[in-house]
C-alpha positions in Angstrom: -0.1 -0.2 0.0 1.4 3.4 -0.8 1.4 6.6 1.1 -1.2 8.0 -0.9 -3.5 4.9 -0.2 -2.6 5.3 3.5 -3.5 9.2 3.2 -6.7 8.1 1.9 -7.6 5.8 4.5 -6.5 8.2 7.1 -9.1 10.8 5.5 -11.9 8.3 5.3 -11.3 7.1 8.7 -11.6 10.8 10.0 -15.0 11.1 8.4 -16.4 8.1 9.9 -14.9 9.3 13.4 -16.8 12.5 13.3 -20.1 11.0 13.0 -19.8 8.4 15.6 -22.7 8.6 18.2 -20.4 8.6 21.3 -19.1 11.9 20.1 -22.4 13.5 19.0 -25.1 12.4 21.3 -23.9 13.7 24.6 -23.2 17.2 23.3 -26.5 17.3 21.7 -28.2 16.4 24.9 -26.4 18.8 26.9 -27.1 21.8 24.5 -31.0 20.6 24.2 -32.9 22.4 27.0 -36.1 20.8 25.9 -34.7 17.5 26.1 -33.3 18.2 29.6 -36.6 19.7 30.8 -38.7 16.5 29.7 -36.3 14.0 31.6 -36.5 16.0 34.6 -40.4 16.0 34.2 -40.5 12.3 33.2 -42.3 9.3 35.3 -40.4 6.8 32.6 -38.2 7.2 29.7 -39.1 4.9 27.1 -36.3 4.2 24.8 -37.2 2.4 21.3 -35.2 2.5 17.9 -33.3 0.9 15.3 -30.4 1.0 13.1 -26.6 0.3 12.5 -25.9 3.0 15.0 -28.5 1.6 17.4 -25.8 0.0 19.9 -23.5 2.9 20.0 -26.4 5.7 20.2 -28.1 3.2 23.1 -24.8 3.5 25.2 -24.1 7.2 24.8 -27.6 7.9 25.7 -27.2 5.9 28.9 -24.0 7.6 29.6 -25.8 11.2 29.1 -28.7 10.4 31.3 -27.0 10.9 34.7 -29.5 10.9 37.4 -32.3 10.0 35.3 -30.9 6.7 33.9 -33.2 4.8 36.6 -36.1 6.0 34.9 -35.1 4.4 31.6 -36.7 1.2 29.7 -37.0 -0.2 26.6 -35.2 -1.7 23.6 -33.5 -1.2 20.3 -33.2 -3.2 17.1 -29.6 -3.7 16.4 -27.7 -6.2 13.9 -26.7 -9.3 16.0 -22.8 -8.4 16.0 -23.6 -5.1 17.6 -25.2 -6.8 20.7 -23.6 -6.2 24.1 -25.2 -5.8 27.7 -26.1 -2.1 28.5 -27.5 -0.7 32.0 -31.1 -0.3 31.2 -31.4 -0.4 27.3 -31.9 -3.9 25.7 -30.1 -4.5 22.5 -32.2 -6.8 20.4 -30.7 -8.8 17.6 -33.0 -8.0 14.8 -30.9 -9.6 11.8 -27.8 -11.5 11.3 -24.6 -9.8 10.3 -23.7 -8.9 6.8 -27.7 -9.1 6.2 -29.9 -6.3 5.2 -33.6 -8.1 5.1 -36.5 -8.3 7.5 -36.4 -11.2 9.9 -38.7 -12.9 12.3 -36.4 -11.6 15.3 -37.0 -7.9 14.0 -40.7 -8.3 13.8 -40.7 -9.3 17.4 -38.6 -6.4 18.5 -41.0 -3.6 16.5 -44.0 -5.5 18.2 -42.6 -5.0 21.8 -41.8 -1.3 20.9 -45.4 -0.6 19.7 -46.8 -2.1 22.7 -44.4 -0.3 24.8 -45.1 3.1 23.5 -48.9 2.2 23.2 -49.1 1.5 27.1 -47.3 5.0 27.8 -48.4 7.0 30.8 -49.4 10.7 30.6 -46.1 11.6 32.1 -43.6 9.1 30.0 -41.2 10.4 27.6 -39.9 8.6 24.9 -36.9 8.6 23.2 -36.2 7.1 19.6 -33.0 6.2 18.3 -32.9 6.1 14.4 -30.1 5.8 12.1 -29.3 4.1 8.7 -30.5 0.4 8.3 -33.3 1.0 10.6 -36.0 -0.1 7.8 -34.6 -3.4 7.7 -34.1 -3.7 11.4 -37.7 -2.2 12.3 -40.1 -4.8 10.3 -44.0 -5.0 11.2 -45.6 -6.3 8.2 -49.5 -5.3 7.6 -51.4 -7.1 5.2 -48.5 -9.3 4.0 -46.5 -12.2 5.6 -42.9 -11.3 6.4 -41.8 -13.7 3.7 -43.8 -11.5 1.2 -42.3 -8.6 2.5 -38.8 -9.9 2.2 -39.5 -11.1 -1.4 -40.6 -7.8 -2.4 -37.6 -6.0 -0.8 -35.3 -8.3 -2.6 -37.1 -7.7 -5.9 -36.4 -4.1 -5.1 -32.8 -4.5 -4.1 -31.7 -6.2 -7.3 -33.3 -3.8 -9.7 -31.4 -0.8 -8.6 -34.5 0.9 -6.6 -33.5 4.0 -4.7 -33.8 3.8 -1.1 -36.9 6.5 -1.2 -38.3 4.0 -4.0 -37.9 1.0 -1.4 -39.1 3.1 1.8 -42.5 4.1 -0.4 -43.5 0.5 -0.6 -42.3 -0.6 2.8 -43.9 2.2 4.4 -47.0 0.9 2.9 -46.6 -2.8 3.9 -46.0 -1.7 7.5 -47.8 -0.6 11.1 -44.6 1.0 12.2 -43.0 3.1 9.4 -44.3 6.3 7.9 -44.9 7.6 11.1 -47.0 4.9 12.8 -44.5 4.5 15.5 -45.2 8.1 16.5 -48.9 7.4 16.3 -48.7 4.3 18.8 -47.3 6.7 21.4 -49.7 7.6 24.3 -47.1 9.8 26.5 -46.0 13.3 26.9 -43.5 13.7 24.3 -41.3 11.8 21.8 -38.3 13.1 20.9 -36.4 11.1 17.8 -32.6 11.3 17.7 -31.5 10.7 14.1 -28.3 9.8 12.2 -29.0 10.4 8.6 -28.1 7.9 5.6 -30.2 9.3 2.9 -29.5 11.8 0.2 -30.8 15.4 1.3 -31.6 14.0 4.9 -35.5 13.6 4.4 -36.7 12.7 7.7 -39.6 10.5 6.1 -37.1 8.3 4.4 -34.4 7.8 7.2 -35.4 4.2 8.6 -38.7 4.7 6.5 -39.8 7.4 8.9 -41.3 5.8 11.7 -41.6 9.0 13.5 -42.2 11.5 10.9 -44.9 12.7 8.7 -45.0 10.6 5.1 -45.8 12.5 2.1 -45.9 9.3 0.0 -49.0 7.4 -0.9 -50.3 4.0 -1.5 -50.6 5.1 -5.2 -47.0 6.4 -5.4 -46.0 2.7 -3.8 -47.8 1.2 -6.5 -46.3 3.4 -9.3 -42.5 2.1 -7.8 -43.4 -1.6 -8.8 -44.8 -0.5 -12.2 -41.9 1.9 -12.9 -39.3 -1.1 -12.2 -41.9 -3.9 -14.0 -42.4 -5.7 -10.7 -46.2 -5.6 -10.6 -46.2 -9.2 -12.1 -43.0 -10.5 -10.2 -44.3 -9.0 -6.7 -46.3 -11.3 -4.6 -50.1 -11.1 -5.4 -50.6 -10.1 -1.5 -48.3 -7.0 -2.1 -50.1 -5.6 -5.1 -53.4 -6.4 -3.6 -52.8 -4.3 -0.5 -51.3 -1.5 -2.2 -54.2 -1.6 -4.5 -56.8 -1.3 -1.6 -55.0 1.3 0.2 -54.9 3.5 -3.2 -58.6 2.9 -3.2 -58.9 4.4 0.3 -59.7 1.0 2.0 -56.8 1.1 4.2 -55.9 4.2 6.2 -52.8 6.4 5.1 -49.6 6.8 6.9 -49.2 9.6 9.1 -49.6 13.0 7.2 -49.3 15.4 9.8 -47.0 15.3 12.8 -48.3 15.8 16.5 -47.0 18.6 18.2 -45.7 16.4 21.0 -43.2 14.5 18.5 -39.9 16.3 17.9 -37.5 14.9 15.4 -33.9 16.0 15.9 -31.0 15.4 13.2 -27.7 14.6 14.9 -25.4 14.0 12.1 -25.5 13.3 8.2 -22.9 12.7 5.5 -22.2 16.5 4.8 -20.7 16.5 8.5 -18.6 13.5 7.6 -17.5 15.3 4.4 -16.3 18.4 6.3 -14.1 16.3 8.9 -12.6 14.5 5.9 -11.8 18.1 4.5 -10.2 19.2 7.6 -7.9 15.8 7.3 -7.1 16.2 3.7 -6.0 19.8 4.2 -4.0 19.0 7.2 -2.1 16.2 5.1 -1.4 18.9 2.6 -4.2 18.6 -0.2 -6.6 20.9 -1.9 -9.6 19.8 -1.6 -12.5 19.5 -4.1 -15.7 18.5 -1.9 -18.4 17.4 -4.7 -21.1 17.4 -1.7 -23.6 14.8 -0.4 -26.0 14.7 -3.2 -24.3 12.0 -5.5 -26.7 9.1 -6.7 -26.9 7.2 -9.6 -25.6 4.0 -11.0 -22.5 3.0 -9.6 -20.4 2.4 -12.8 -21.8 5.6 -14.4 -20.6 7.6 -11.3 -17.3 6.0 -11.7 -17.2 7.1 -15.3 -17.6 10.5 -14.7 -15.2 10.5 -11.8 -12.7 9.0 -14.0 -13.1 12.0 -16.5 -12.8 14.5 -13.9 -9.4 12.8 -12.9 -8.1 12.8 -16.1 -9.0 16.4 -16.5 -6.8 17.1 -13.4 -4.0 14.9 -14.4 -3.8 16.6 -17.9 -5.4 20.1 -17.8 -4.9 20.8 -13.9 -8.6 21.7 -14.0 -10.9 22.3 -11.9 -7.6 22.4 -9.8 -4.1 21.2 -9.6 -2.5 18.6 -7.9 -2.0 17.6 -4.8 -5.8 17.5 -4.8 -8.2 15.4 -2.6 -11.6 14.9 -4.3 -14.2 14.0 -1.8 -17.8 12.4 -2.9 -20.5 11.8 -0.7 -24.1 10.5 -1.4 -24.7 6.8 -2.0 -25.1 4.9 -5.8 -27.0 1.7 -6.6 -26.2 -1.4 -8.5 -28.3 -3.0 -10.5 -27.6 -6.7 -10.2 -27.9 -9.4 -13.0 -29.1 -13.0 -12.6 -25.5 -14.3 -12.3 -24.0 -11.5 -10.0 -21.0 -12.5 -7.9 -20.1 -11.1 -4.6 -19.2 -7.5 -3.9 -21.1 -4.1 -2.8 -21.5 -0.6 -4.5 -18.2 0.8 -3.0 -16.4 -2.2 -4.3 -17.8 -1.8 -7.4 -16.9 1.9 -8.0 -13.3 1.1 -7.1 -13.0 -1.8 -9.8 -15.0 0.5 -12.2 -12.3 3.3 -11.6 -9.4 0.8 -12.0 -11.0 -0.5 -15.4 -11.5 3.0 -16.9 -8.2 4.6 -15.5 -6.1 1.6 -16.2 -2.7 0.8 -15.3 -0.8 4.1 -16.6 -3.9 6.2 -15.3 -3.3 4.9 -11.8 0.0 6.2 -11.2 -0.1 8.9 -8.4 -3.4 8.1 -7.8 -5.2 6.5 -5.0 -9.0 5.6 -5.3 -11.0 4.9 -1.8 -14.9 4.3 -1.5 -16.1 3.1 1.6 -19.5 2.7 3.5 -19.5 4.6 6.8 -21.1 1.9 8.3 -18.4 -0.7 7.9 -20.7 -2.5 5.6 -20.7 -2.9 1.6 -23.4 -5.5 0.5 -23.4 -8.8 1.8 -19.7 -8.9 2.7 -17.3 -8.4 5.4 -15.7 -5.2 3.7 -16.5 -1.5 4.3 -15.2 -1.0 0.8 -11.9 -0.7 -1.0 -8.7 1.2 -1.6 -6.8 0.7 -4.9 -3.4 2.7 -6.1 -0.6 2.1 -8.8 0.1 -1.3 -7.0 -3.3 -2.8 -7.6 -3.7 -3.4 -11.0 -0.2 -5.4 -11.0 -1.5 -7.4 -8.0 -4.6 -8.4 -9.9 -2.8 -9.3 -13.1 -0.2 -11.4 -10.8 -3.3 -13.1 -9.3 -4.4 -14.1 -13.2 -7.6 -12.2 -12.7 -9.5 -9.9 -15.1 -11.0 -6.9 -14.2 -13.5 -6.3 -17.0 -15.2 -9.8 -16.6 -15.5 -9.6 -12.6 -16.9 -6.0 -13.2 -19.5 -7.4 -15.7 -20.5 -10.0 -13.1 -20.8 -7.4 -10.3 -18.1 -9.8 -8.6 -15.5 -6.9 -6.9 -14.8 -8.8 -3.8 -12.6 -11.7 -5.2 -10.6 -9.7 -7.3 -9.9 -6.7 -4.8 -9.3 -9.4 -2.1 -6.8 -11.1 -4.1 -5.1 -7.6 -4.7 -5.2 -7.0 -0.6 -7.5 -3.8 -1.4 -10.6 -4.4 0.8 -11.3 -2.2 3.6 -12.2 -4.6 6.8 -13.4 -2.5 9.8 -16.1 -4.3 11.0 -19.3 -2.4 12.2 -18.5 1.1 13.0 -21.7 1.6 14.6 -22.6 4.9 12.7 -24.1 5.1 9.1 -24.2 8.4 7.2 -24.1 6.9 3.5 -20.6 6.6 1.6 -17.5 8.5 1.4 -15.0 8.3 -1.5 -11.8 9.8 -1.5 -9.8 10.0 -4.8 -6.1 11.7 -4.3 -4.2 13.0 -7.3 -0.6 13.8 -6.6 
């Protein structure tokens, strides 16, 4: 690994460290008068929620409550490998590691949360801890079975649907998403503390908005199936339920937020990019921050970024080297029938290698990583490549183009020792890409 790759990793880690709950949540609680006032007045503090950052958020919340900790009860749905004992909050294993699909265990946790909030007393306060990955970790199917909801979720994943598309459908097949968790609350005040993993930070989309008003409709959810040609492939019960809702036979999701529900955004992709900018500048790079609104098919985004890198190399535009290009947001991968192993971050790096070639990678480092430590159904957060990567791939007897066509980035990048393996980071603010041009 070259010095450029080491720098890229340092910049990426700075981005991730800046959005960890243990740094964010205590400060936010200390600075928020409404929260502190609510804790003092509360008879009980009911804690619920879900997400990849749920374990760290729960621990940070307990550490911040001080004399009010004895009032706390509740549970938070998290990935199984994030479960650990806490003082008052139970971390509930809602799905296995390296998976992003709803499970029976997740349903059990969601049902317990709904029951807890529904039985809240008039002086009880609720805290909902929400972060990326919460949609899959907080299933409560309505009108369909869990297996049928799993089936439509997989279809949406495989066709390249955006998180907004998927959540529009999932919210209308749920008793907890689309503001329905807030509707279940019978107590004094509910505060949602939120770490965003969605482009633009729309509260109704993060974890499918369990405590947010939902602008989407049953009709729009049906439109998603039609747009991706899934109406014939989807389980009949899914289509039937959405059709009944579109006809007004099923109550819509929450459309207006109750006055006692407060959604508070703690961190997002932009905050991670700001921290990455500071680290890159400290390492001596000029910084071109392209922001947090980058979406689209992964290989197409990689093609555009490759053109930018070549412009920097040849024409010194839009800026001269040494330059650090930072890219946030989250891309998608449309999988084929015989797809291999990988994720959008690994595919981005492999696509950049393919486009730039061995000569084009001189004095270049390309890194793409999920801030949650997960990239697709793999044990890698993403990958980092430099001028040594293509020779290592060639020495392993592997072909970039064929692996890229099969969406099979993991084995080839693993052979080149280019994978980033951090384990769960206990946060999640989409992806951070670092491209260094020296």
